[in-house]
C-alpha positions as CSV (number, residue, x, y, z in Angstrom):
1,M,195.3,-101.6,-129.2
2,N,191.8,-101.3,-128.0
3,Y,188.6,-100.1,-129.7
4,L,189.5,-96.4,-130.1
5,A,192.8,-97.0,-131.8
6,H,191.4,-99.6,-134.1
7,F,188.6,-97.2,-135.2
8,L,191.0,-94.3,-135.7
9,L,193.4,-96.5,-137.8
10,S,190.4,-97.4,-140.0
11,Q,190.8,-93.9,-141.5
12,Q,187.0,-93.1,-141.6
13,N,186.4,-96.1,-144.0
14,E,183.1,-97.6,-142.9
15,A,183.9,-101.1,-144.0
16,L,187.2,-101.0,-142.2
17,I,185.5,-99.7,-139.0
18,V,183.0,-102.5,-139.1
19,G,185.6,-105.2,-139.9
20,N,188.0,-103.9,-137.2
21,F,185.2,-104.0,-134.7
22,I,184.0,-107.5,-135.3
23,A,187.5,-109.0,-135.9
24,D,188.0,-110.5,-132.4
25,D,184.8,-112.4,-132.7
26,V,185.5,-113.8,-136.2
27,K,187.8,-116.8,-135.9
28,G,190.2,-118.3,-138.5
29,N,188.9,-118.2,-142.1
30,Q,185.3,-117.2,-141.0
31,Y,186.2,-113.8,-142.2
32,K,185.8,-115.0,-145.8
33,K,182.0,-115.1,-145.2
34,Y,181.9,-111.3,-145.1
35,P,182.0,-108.9,-148.0
36,K,185.5,-108.1,-149.3
37,A,185.6,-104.6,-147.8
38,I,184.7,-106.0,-144.3
39,Q,187.3,-108.7,-144.8
40,Q,189.9,-106.0,-145.2
41,G,188.9,-104.5,-141.9
42,I,189.1,-107.9,-140.1
43,L,192.6,-108.5,-141.6
44,L,193.6,-104.9,-140.7
45,H,192.6,-105.6,-137.1
46,R,194.7,-108.8,-137.0
47,E,197.7,-107.0,-138.5
48,I,197.4,-104.2,-135.9
49,D,197.2,-106.7,-133.1
50,T,200.2,-108.7,-134.4
51,F,202.4,-105.6,-134.9
52,T,201.4,-104.3,-131.4
53,D,201.9,-107.5,-129.6
54,N,205.4,-108.0,-131.0
55,H,206.7,-104.5,-130.7
56,P,209.5,-103.9,-128.3
57,I,208.0,-100.6,-127.0
58,V,204.8,-102.3,-126.1
59,K,206.7,-105.2,-124.5
60,N,208.4,-102.6,-122.3
61,S,205.0,-101.3,-121.2
62,K,203.8,-104.8,-120.5
63,N,206.9,-105.4,-118.4
64,L,206.0,-102.5,-116.1
65,I,202.8,-104.0,-115.0
66,R,203.2,-107.8,-115.7
67,K,203.7,-108.7,-112.0
68,F,200.5,-107.0,-111.1
69,Q,198.2,-108.1,-114.0
70,R,199.9,-111.4,-115.1
71,K,197.7,-113.1,-117.8
72,Y,195.7,-109.9,-118.5
73,T,198.7,-107.6,-119.0
74,P,198.2,-107.3,-122.8
75,V,194.5,-106.4,-122.3
76,V,195.3,-103.8,-119.7
77,I,198.0,-102.2,-121.8
78,D,195.6,-102.0,-124.8
79,V,193.1,-100.1,-122.6
80,F,195.8,-97.8,-121.2
81,Y,197.0,-97.0,-124.7
82,D,193.4,-96.0,-125.6
83,Y,193.5,-93.6,-122.6
84,F,196.6,-91.9,-124.0
85,L,195.1,-91.7,-127.4
86,A,191.8,-90.4,-126.1
87,S,193.2,-87.9,-123.7
88,N,195.4,-86.3,-126.4
89,F,193.1,-87.0,-129.3
90,H,193.6,-83.6,-130.9
91,H,197.3,-84.7,-131.6
92,Y,196.2,-87.7,-133.6
93,S,193.0,-86.7,-135.4
94,T,191.5,-83.7,-137.1
95,F,188.2,-84.6,-135.3
96,E,187.3,-83.8,-131.7
97,L,187.0,-87.0,-129.7
98,K,183.3,-86.5,-129.0
99,E,182.5,-86.0,-132.7
100,F,184.7,-89.0,-133.7
101,S,182.9,-91.2,-131.1
102,L,179.5,-90.2,-132.4
103,K,180.4,-90.8,-136.0
104,T,181.8,-94.2,-135.2
105,Y,178.7,-95.2,-133.3
106,S,176.6,-94.0,-136.3
107,V,178.7,-96.2,-138.7
108,L,178.3,-99.2,-136.5
109,N,174.6,-98.6,-136.0
110,K,174.1,-98.3,-139.8
111,N,175.8,-101.7,-140.2
112,I,174.3,-103.4,-137.2
113,N,173.3,-106.4,-139.5
114,L,176.9,-107.2,-140.1
115,L,177.8,-107.4,-136.4
116,T,178.1,-110.7,-134.6
117,P,175.7,-111.3,-131.7
118,K,178.7,-110.7,-129.3
119,T,179.8,-107.5,-131.0
120,S,176.2,-106.3,-131.3
121,F,175.9,-106.7,-127.5
122,I,179.2,-104.8,-127.0
123,F,178.1,-102.1,-129.3
124,H,174.9,-101.5,-127.4
125,H,176.8,-100.9,-124.2
126,M,179.6,-99.0,-125.9
127,S,177.3,-96.5,-127.5
128,K,174.9,-96.3,-124.5
129,N,177.8,-95.5,-122.2
130,N,179.9,-93.6,-124.7
131,W,183.0,-95.8,-124.1
132,L,185.1,-94.1,-126.7
133,Y,184.7,-90.7,-125.3
134,N,185.1,-91.9,-121.7
135,Y,188.4,-93.5,-122.4
136,S,189.8,-90.0,-122.0
137,S,189.4,-90.0,-118.2
138,I,190.8,-92.2,-115.5
139,E,187.2,-92.9,-114.3
140,G,186.3,-94.1,-117.8
141,I,189.3,-96.4,-117.9
142,Q,188.4,-97.7,-114.4
143,R,184.8,-98.5,-115.7
144,A,186.2,-100.2,-118.8
145,L,188.6,-102.4,-116.8
146,T,186.0,-103.3,-114.3
147,G,183.7,-104.4,-117.1
148,L,186.4,-106.4,-118.6
149,S,187.2,-107.9,-115.2
150,R,183.6,-109.1,-114.8
151,R,183.6,-110.7,-118.3
152,T,186.7,-112.8,-117.9
153,T,186.7,-116.4,-116.7
154,F,190.0,-116.3,-114.7
155,E,190.6,-114.5,-111.5
156,N,192.1,-111.0,-112.1
157,D,192.8,-107.6,-110.7
158,M,191.7,-105.5,-113.7
159,Q,189.1,-103.6,-111.6
160,V,192.0,-101.9,-109.8
161,A,194.4,-101.7,-112.7
162,H,193.8,-98.0,-113.2
163,H,196.0,-97.5,-110.1
164,L,198.9,-98.9,-112.3
165,L,198.0,-96.3,-114.9
166,L,198.5,-93.6,-112.3
167,K,201.6,-95.2,-110.9
168,F,203.4,-95.6,-114.3
169,K,201.7,-92.9,-116.2
170,S,204.9,-91.1,-117.3
171,E,206.6,-94.2,-118.6
172,L,203.5,-95.6,-120.3
173,K,202.8,-92.2,-121.9
174,T,206.3,-92.1,-123.3
175,D,206.0,-95.6,-124.6
176,F,202.6,-94.8,-126.3
177,E,203.9,-91.6,-127.8
178,Q,206.9,-93.5,-129.3
179,F,204.9,-96.5,-130.4
180,Y,201.7,-95.0,-132.0
181,P,203.4,-93.1,-134.8
182,E,205.2,-96.4,-135.7
183,L,201.9,-98.2,-135.7
184,K,200.3,-95.5,-137.8
185,Q,203.1,-95.8,-140.4
186,H,202.9,-99.5,-140.4
187,V,199.1,-99.3,-141.2
188,R,199.8,-96.8,-144.0
189,N,202.3,-99.3,-145.5
190,I,199.9,-102.2,-145.5
């Protein structure tokens, strides 16, 4: 799952939001340097990623686009799933997407001292360009994937991956709608 899903699964808990956000930049046991509540967010992020990466429904989604995206297939599917979450946000949250996005940016800004240099940089661009809200449009997804494409070291086609979202939209949406409730239940059981 990408940023929006991780934030929503943090259940409005500020420490979980921060931990979930910095988790990809906190390697191994480095998480133990953070306050206990932030550690829980980092570990939650890792658990969400493990559950997602190993789930058969997600594997089905990956198989749809693997020949086009190869190494970056998991990244692209994470972004696509945030599109389905954002574009139907009212089904998954009591908040409107715009309100949720602004609240999340506020939490991260309030805790900016806990962000790593890399996540601080990402947060600056995320909030400035309202990534979370813009995940609800194909144009927003295209911008997100183009940005990811520029930041990777290997050759890729992520800048045109939004065409795959359009091509396989029905199948991917069905996968997401089946998978997300299972992920949500898994997080509740942690």
